[in-house]
Each structure stands twice: as C-alpha cells, then as structure tokens.
C-alpha positions in Angstrom: -0.2 -0.3 0.1 2.7 2.4 0.8 4.3 1.4 -2.4 1.2 2.7 -4.3 2.0 6.1 -3.0 -1.2 6.8 -1.3 0.3 10.3 -0.2 -0.5 12.8 -2.4 1.8 15.8 -1.9 -0.3 18.7 -3.6 0.5 19.8 -7.2 1.3 23.2 -6.0 3.6 22.3 -4.0 5.1 20.5 -6.3 5.4 23.2 -9.2 6.6 25.7 -6.1 9.5 22.9 -5.0 10.6 22.5 -8.8 10.6 26.4 -9.3 12.6 26.7 -6.4 15.0 24.2 -6.7 15.7 24.9 -10.3 16.4 28.2 -9.8 18.9 28.0 -6.6 22.6 28.4 -6.8 22.7 31.8 -8.9 26.0 33.6 -9.3 28.1 31.7 -6.7 31.2 31.3 -9.1 32.4 31.2 -12.5 30.2 28.6 -13.5 26.2 29.4 -13.7 24.5 28.7 -10.4 21.8 27.1 -12.0 24.0 24.6 -13.7 25.8 24.1 -10.3 22.3 23.3 -9.0 21.9 20.6 -11.6 25.1 19.3 -11.0 24.1 18.9 -6.9 21.0 17.5 -7.7 22.6 14.9 -10.4 25.4 14.1 -7.9 23.0 13.4 -5.1 20.5 10.9 -7.4 23.9 9.3 -8.8 25.3 8.7 -5.4 21.9 7.5 -3.7 22.0 5.0 -7.0 25.8 4.1 -7.0 27.7 5.3 -4.2 26.0 5.4 -1.0 25.7 1.9 1.0 22.7 3.2 3.0 20.7 6.5 3.4 16.9 7.8 4.8 14.9 10.4 3.6 12.5 11.9 5.8 9.7 14.3 4.1 7.4 16.2 6.2 4.2 17.7 4.7 1.9 20.1 6.1 -1.1 21.5 3.5 -3.7 23.9 4.8 -6.4 25.7 3.2 -7.3 29.1 4.3 -5.2 28.3 7.7 -7.4 25.2 8.1 -5.0 22.3 8.3 -6.4 19.5 5.8 -3.5 17.2 5.8 -0.1 16.3 7.1 2.4 13.4 7.0 5.7 12.4 7.8 7.4 9.6 5.4 10.4 7.9 6.4 12.0 5.8 3.4 15.3 3.8 4.7 17.5 2.1 2.0 20.8 0.0 1.9 22.4 -2.4 -0.4 20.5 -5.5 0.5 17.0 -4.1 2.0 14.6 -0.9 2.0 11.8 0.2 4.0 9.3 2.5 4.4 7.3 3.9 7.3 4.5 6.5 6.6 2.0 8.3 8.9 -0.8 10.7 7.4 -3.4 13.0 9.5 -6.2 14.5 7.5 -7.8 17.1 9.3 -7.5 16.9 12.7 -8.9 13.1 13.3 -8.4 10.7 10.7 -4.8 9.1 11.3 -3.4 6.8 8.8 -0.5 4.9 8.7 1.3 2.4 5.9 4.6 0.3 6.6 6.4 -1.8 3.8 9.8 -3.7 4.1 11.4 -5.5 0.9 14.7 -7.6 0.7 15.7 -10.5 -1.4 13.5 -13.1 0.4 10.6 -11.3 1.6 8.4 -8.3 1.2 6.2 -7.5 3.9 3.3 -4.6 4.3 1.2 -3.8 7.2 -2.1 -2.8 6.9 -3.6 -0.8 9.9 -7.1 -1.2 8.7 -7.4 -4.8 9.9 -4.1 -5.1 11.8 -2.7 -7.6 9.4 1.2 -8.2 8.1 1.0 -9.3 4.3 4.2 -11.5 3.7 5.2 -12.2 0.5 8.3 -14.7 -0.7 10.5 -13.1 -3.0 12.7 -14.7 -6.0 16.1 -14.4 -3.8 17.6 -11.8 -6.0 17.5 -8.5 -4.4 17.3 -5.5 -7.1 17.5 -2.0 -5.7 15.1 0.4 -7.4 16.7 3.3 -9.4 15.9 6.7 -8.1 18.0 8.6 -10.8 15.6 10.6 -13.0 18.9 11.5 -15.0 20.0 7.8 -16.0 16.6 7.8 -17.8 15.8 7.4 -21.6 15.4 11.1 -23.0 16.5 12.7 -19.8 18.9 14.8 -21.6 16.6 16.3 -23.9 13.9 16.8 -21.2 16.3 18.8 -19.3 17.2 21.0 -22.3 13.1 21.7 -22.3 13.1 22.3 -18.8 15.9 25.0 -19.0 13.9 26.9 -21.5 10.8 26.9 -19.4 12.4 28.2 -16.5 13.7 31.1 -18.1 15.0 34.2 -15.9 13.7 32.5 -12.6 17.2 31.7 -12.1 18.1 34.9 -10.4 16.0 34.7 -7.4 18.0 33.3 -4.8 20.9 34.4 -2.1 23.4 32.1 -0.4 25.5 31.5 2.1 29.3 29.9 2.0 30.3 27.9 5.5 33.7 27.7 6.9 33.2 24.0 6.3 32.6 24.0 2.5 28.9 23.6 2.7 26.5 26.0 1.6 22.9 27.2 2.2 20.6 28.7 -0.1 17.6 30.8 -0.4 14.9 31.9 -2.4 11.6 34.0 -3.0 9.4 34.2 -5.8 6.3 36.1 -5.9 3.5 36.3 -8.3 4.8 39.0 -10.3 8.0 37.1 -11.1 6.3 33.8 -12.3 5.9 34.1 -15.8 2.3 33.6 -17.1 3.1 30.6 -19.3 4.1 28.7 -15.9 1.1 30.0 -13.9 -1.4 28.9 -16.9 0.0 25.3 -17.0 0.0 25.1 -13.0 -3.7 26.1 -13.3 -4.4 23.8 -15.6 -2.6 20.8 -14.1 -3.9 21.4 -10.9 -7.5 21.5 -11.6 -7.1 17.9 -13.8 -5.3 16.6 -10.8 -7.4 17.3 -8.3 -10.6 16.9 -10.0 -9.1 13.2 -11.3 -7.4 12.3 -8.1 -8.5 9.5 -6.1 -6.9 9.3 -2.2 -7.1 5.4 -2.1 -8.1 4.9 1.8 -7.2 8.6 2.5 -10.5 10.6 2.4 -8.5 14.0 2.4 -10.6 16.8 1.4 -8.9 19.2 -1.0 -11.1 22.0 -2.5 -11.8 21.8 -6.2 -10.5 24.9 -7.6 -12.2 26.2 -10.8 -11.8 30.2 -11.6 -8.6 32.4 -11.4 -6.2 29.7 -9.9 -2.5 30.8 -9.8 1.1 30.6 -7.9 0.9 33.4 -5.4 4.3 32.9 -4.1 7.0 30.2 -3.7 10.0 30.3 -0.9 12.6 27.8 0.1 15.9 26.9 1.3 18.5 24.0 0.6 21.6 22.7 2.2 24.6 20.7 0.6 27.6 19.3 2.1 31.2 20.1 1.0 30.9 17.6 -1.8 27.6 19.0 -3.2 25.3 16.3 -1.9 22.1 17.8 -0.7 21.5 17.3 3.0 17.9 19.1 3.3 15.4 21.4 1.2 12.5 23.1 2.7 10.0 24.9 0.8 6.6 26.5 0.5 4.3 27.4 -1.8 0.5 29.6 -1.8 -1.7 28.4 -4.6 -4.9 30.6 -4.9 -8.3 30.1 -6.7 -11.9 30.1 -6.4 -14.0 27.1 -6.0 -17.3 26.1 -7.8 -19.4 28.2 -5.4 -17.1 31.3 -5.6 -15.5 31.2 -2.4 -11.7 31.9 -2.6 -9.0 29.5 -1.3 -5.4 29.9 -0.2 -4.0 26.7 -0.3 -0.4 26.7 1.5 1.7 23.5 1.0 5.3 23.4 3.6 7.3 20.4 2.5 11.1 19.8 4.4 13.0 16.6 3.0 16.3 15.6 4.7 18.8 12.9 3.7 20.6 11.8 6.5 22.1 8.8 8.4 24.4 8.2 5.1 26.3 5.3 5.1 25.1 4.5 8.6 21.5 3.8 8.1 20.2 0.1 9.6 17.0 -1.4 7.6 16.0 -4.0 10.0 13.8 -6.6 9.2 10.3 -6.8 11.2 9.7 -9.2 14.1 6.1 -11.1 12.8 6.0 -13.2 16.4 2.8 -13.1 17.4 1.5 -11.0 15.0 -1.6 -11.7 12.3 0.1 -12.5 9.2 -1.3 -13.5 5.6 1.2 -15.1 3.4 1.9 -15.9 0.0 4.7 -18.3 -1.3 5.9 -19.4 -4.7 4.5 -22.9 -3.9 1.2 -24.1 -4.6 -1.3 -22.4 -7.1 -2.3 -19.3 -5.0 -1.0 -16.9 -7.3 -1.8 -18.6 -10.9 -5.4 -19.0 -9.6 -6.1 -15.6 -8.9 -6.9 -14.5 -12.6 -9.6 -17.4 -12.3 -10.7 -16.6 -8.9 -11.0 -12.7 -9.4 -12.4 -12.9 -13.3 -16.0 -11.3 -13.2 -17.5 -7.7 -12.2 -16.9 -5.8 -8.9 -18.7 -2.6 -7.8 -18.3 0.5 -5.4 -21.0 2.8 -4.4 -20.7 6.7 -4.9 -22.2 8.6 -2.1 -23.0 12.1 -1.1 -23.8 13.7 2.4 -26.7 15.9 2.0 -29.4 17.2 4.4 -28.0 15.0 7.6 -28.2 11.8 5.6 -26.3 9.7 3.1 -27.3 9.4 -0.7 -26.2 6.9 -3.2 -25.6 8.5 -6.4 -24.2 6.0 -8.6 -21.5 3.2 -8.9 -18.0 2.6 -10.2 -17.7 -0.9 -12.1 -14.8 -3.0 -12.8 -14.8 -5.7 -15.1 -12.1 -8.1 -14.8 -11.4 -10.5 -17.8 -8.9 -13.6 -17.3 -6.0 -13.7 -20.3 -3.6 -16.2 -18.6 -2.2 -17.1 -15.3 -0.6 -13.4 -14.8 -2.6 -11.2 -16.9 -6.0 -9.8 -17.0 -7.8 -7.5 -19.1 -10.4 -5.0 -17.8 -12.7 -2.2 -17.8 -13.5 0.8 -15.5 -16.8 2.8 -15.5 -18.8 5.0 -13.9 -22.9 5.0 -13.8 -24.9 7.7 -12.2 -28.6 7.9 -11.2 -30.6 10.6 -13.1 -30.7 13.8 -11.2 -27.6 14.2 -9.8 -25.9 15.3 -13.1 -24.6 18.8 -11.3 -22.2 16.1 -8.9 -20.1 15.5 -12.0 -17.9 16.9 -14.7 -17.7 13.8 -16.9 -18.3 9.9 -16.6 -14.8 8.2 -16.3 -14.2 5.3 -18.5 -11.3 3.2 -19.6 -10.0 -0.2 -20.5 -6.8 -1.3 -19.0 -4.3 -4.2 -18.8 -3.2 -5.8 -15.3 -0.4 -8.1 -14.7 0.6 -9.7 -11.3 3.6 -8.1 -9.4 5.7 -11.4 -8.6 4.1 -13.8 -6.3 2.2 -11.5 -4.5 -1.6 -11.0 -4.5 -1.3 -7.5 -6.4 -1.2 -6.4 -9.9 -0.1 -3.2 -11.6 -2.2 -1.9 -14.6 -1.8 1.0 -17.2 -4.4 3.1 -18.8 -5.1 6.1 -21.2 -7.4 8.8 -19.5 -9.3 11.2 -21.3 -6.7 13.1 -22.3 -4.7 10.3 -23.6 -2.3 10.6 -20.7 -0.9 7.4 -19.6 -2.0 6.7 -16.0 -1.3 3.8 -13.8 -2.8 2.1 -10.8 -2.8 -0.8 -8.6 -5.1 -4.1 -7.8 -5.2 -5.7 -4.3 -6.8 -9.2 -4.3 -8.3 -9.8 -1.0 -8.2 -13.7 -1.2 -10.3 -14.0 2.1 -13.3 -11.9 1.3 -13.1 -12.2 -2.4 -13.1 -8.5 -3.0 -10.7 -6.3 -4.6 -8.9 -2.8 -3.5 -8.6 -0.9 -6.7 -6.5 2.0 -6.9 -6.7 4.7 -9.7 -7.1 7.9 -10.6 -10.8 7.8 -11.2 -13.0 10.9 -11.3 -13.6 13.0 -8.0 -15.8 16.0 -7.8 -17.5 18.4 -5.2 -18.3 16.3 -2.6 -18.5 12.8 -3.7 -17.5 10.2 -1.1 -16.1 6.5 -1.8 -13.2 4.3 -0.9 -11.5 1.7 -3.1 -13.1 -1.8 -2.0 -14.8 -3.2 -4.9 -17.2 -6.1 -4.0 -17.8 -9.0 -6.5 -21.1 -8.8 -8.4 -22.8 -12.3 -8.1 -25.3 -13.9 -10.4 -28.7 -14.6 -8.7 
C-alpha cells in the first residue's frame, strides 16, 4: 500500500518546489548557479543510486486551506544495498490518522495494513534489486533537461546564498506572483485542476478544495543545504496556490515541505519481528497466484455516495470488469454510472480499458491505461483472497463532495 504512493503532495507545492530548486545557486562562481544546482542534484541522485551504502530520507508535509489543516504527513524511507523500508504516517484534518508500512529484501516483502492489523508477507525470488531513483539515468533525460532549461527562463536569478566555513552551502529564495511567468502560472492552473478533479486518494479521505477559476501561484519560497561535496542534505520550501471553487469561495492553499537526507552510510534496515502478529502469507509454492486470474474474473462494484440534508444518498456506482487472459494477466474495464438527477455532481463520466499484470508472487497487480486526455496513468489492484473483494486504486473521477473508498465488492449472479 505504501508502495502505491497513496500520499499526494499537492500539485501546487510540487510546482513551487520545482521552481525553487531549479533556480537556486545563482552566481556563486564562474560556473552558473543554475548549472551548479543541476550538478548537485545529479550528484545526489547518482550517489544514492551507485555510491552510498545506505541512507534515510525523511519527508514532512503540511497542507492547509485558508489556514485550516487538511493534511499533514511524515514519510520515512530507509535504503541499504540489501533491503529497503518505508514507514509513513498521515493525518487528515485533525482526526483521521493513517499509517502504512513496507519492507523488502531478497527473500521477503512485508506490508502492514492498519485497518485490519494484518501483515501481508510475500516470498521473493531471492534476488534483491535496488530500484533506481536517478531520473537523469533514464532515456531522453538530456532532451527533457534542455526543455526544462528553456521553460524556467529568468527564474534562475531569485536566490541568495551563504558559504559555510566547512565548505557546505546554504541557499534561500523567494519568488512572488509577479516574477512567475504567465506560461508557468497558466500550466500550473490547468494541471492543478486536472489533478484534483481526477485524484482518488486511496484509503485516505482528504478533502481538497476543487478550484475552478482564478487559479495561480501566489508565492514560492524555500531553502536548501549541501555538504562540502555537493550532496543535498535538506530542502525546505513552501508554496501558496490561490483560486476560487465552484461556489465562488476564495481559497489560499498553503503547502510546506521539509526533506532531509541523513544517516548516510549508517542507516540500518531491520526486518520486522512478526512473532505473535496476524499474518497473511503468499509463497511461490502452490497455485494461489496462478489461480488469482480465475478466482477474480468477474464484475466488482463500489458505491458513490454524498452527504446531504443530514443523510447519505447513493448517487451512482463505480464498476470494474476483470477478464482473465492467462495465469498472470487480466484485461479490464472501469466505468462509472450515475443516477438520473445528480448530473451537477459530475464533470464527466470516467471510463477506460486497462491491462493488468500480477506483481511477482504477490496478490497484487499493476495496471496501465489512457485517461480522457490520452495521458498514460497507472494504478494497483490488491486481491483480498479471504473475502473475495478487490482494492482498486486509480485516478478516477472525483468532483465536489463525492465520497467513496477503493474497496470493490464482487457482483454475484442471482
């Protein structure tokens, strides 16, 4: 579950962080500050991929709407050469708390579901492969970097810096609305509305406002520190995105994030002790995995509900059809059906075909599909082998005050 990235860092912050981090290091030597920043980022990613024996990344995030807390989180990711671990905690509003845990080595993958206090244990093939985190090592990265250079433009010049006696550097920057190019604000406005309107938050029911008009970045500020070798140690930034919702109400969405890379070459990834714990185990022995495509072939539904006039009303259904292709593949279809009279709650019906493949020996599958904008997206399906239901995580439609989770229940023939 944590691997599905259920936590959503608000898009406005992501844009803000990109702008800040991409403009830092200006005029600090004969080599351009912008180029020094890219060198430092590349060095950090390459070091994590190739040279560091272990490290920990701690990410803390707070998101507010008009000063009201709507989400805060802490994500701790540990990586060594032989194992990795994630422990993430989320607080939505001031009440709903969710946590996710994941561990992986050459022999075992373990995830923990707090909703039923169960550890899911999967046997691996015995060959641990550390996942690459270096985007600059991917195909076409050079071409994309050149495009991004042109996109950023003169924003390279908006920071101050301080050289420390030990050779480390601290950078800070501030970008106001008037300094942000119209193109960036226009694209940010469009993408923010697309992401929020199409985002399903898995099991985390986070109420982000749906901005419709006058959406733009108000300001971005941040700081970063590197060690004497140029390795990034921490980044902190904040961004304010403003706009009006469908009812004309103005919103200031503030996102703050702190990222720390620490315990370098000293992080220890410890396999959890499951003695006395509730465990659901899947191994390579037997036919449990190969039978999944037969067991779960069929139709699954999930209700779409609203809360109105102090009561809950069903206004539609989300439907997943799964058809078996072979022992490890599904072909599927996702659709939405709405009850007549509730059209004002929806911008559009979401419908797409997808292909899903089982992940190793686990009871999970990853699928890909094209959304209504022909943009490739992906999601995950977890198969509940005890209750016969599925957990279908996707970027399906979400509009106004709709409420639903991602548990889909089988439709049985009468």
